[in-house]
Phi, psi and omega in degrees: 000134176275150180229128177280116178267114184288158179309321183300322180285313178302317181297318177302316185281324191251342186247358178256151182284318180251117181237010180284147175088359178267122178295332179298327179293318178298318179295316178301316178301320179294319178295318178296313181301325181273004180055042182257004182293129170251110180266135175246142180307316179296329177290316177304314181298315179300318181295321183276345181282140174084009178275120187282320184270127182300324180295320177293319179301312181298318180296313180296319178300319179294317179299314183287340182295345177296334186255124174284150177285132175288139183294134174251129185247170182306318180300328178294317179295320179294317179293323177300317178296320177298315178299317178303311182296318179300310182292319180298324178294341178262005179083016182253126182251148177203170181276159175301321179298316180300317180288331174293319176301315179299319181295315178297320178301312182295311184298323186257358182059041175260128175290157178255128175259112185213157169244008178278115184294342178303323182295328176295321177292319178300317186297343177286344186233344178229154185274094174229158179247125177255138178290124180267137178273000000 
């Protein structure tokens, strides 16, 4: 089974100086070891955005190059817009990227591994599966 690893988890593991003691890191290591990572282009872009030092950018780009981007199709974009509208009608806001992640997750039945609490709010109104620790 593939698992969509959200930007929040990758950022915790790859962009922070101290990462010891986080159970999420252990889970990520297990997902990587089992070759279950589902990488999405928008997640890759979020991870690489905002890095000031070129050497850090190159290193992170190299680490992420191990993972091919899972294909995102037109139906995913349409479903993402539907999810956006549904949640917004309930007063819940999220980014286009977050709803695209939700759409790919729903269409492919891939759980989302995240530490971003927004996804818990989304899950109350749209059918997505979050990986439980």
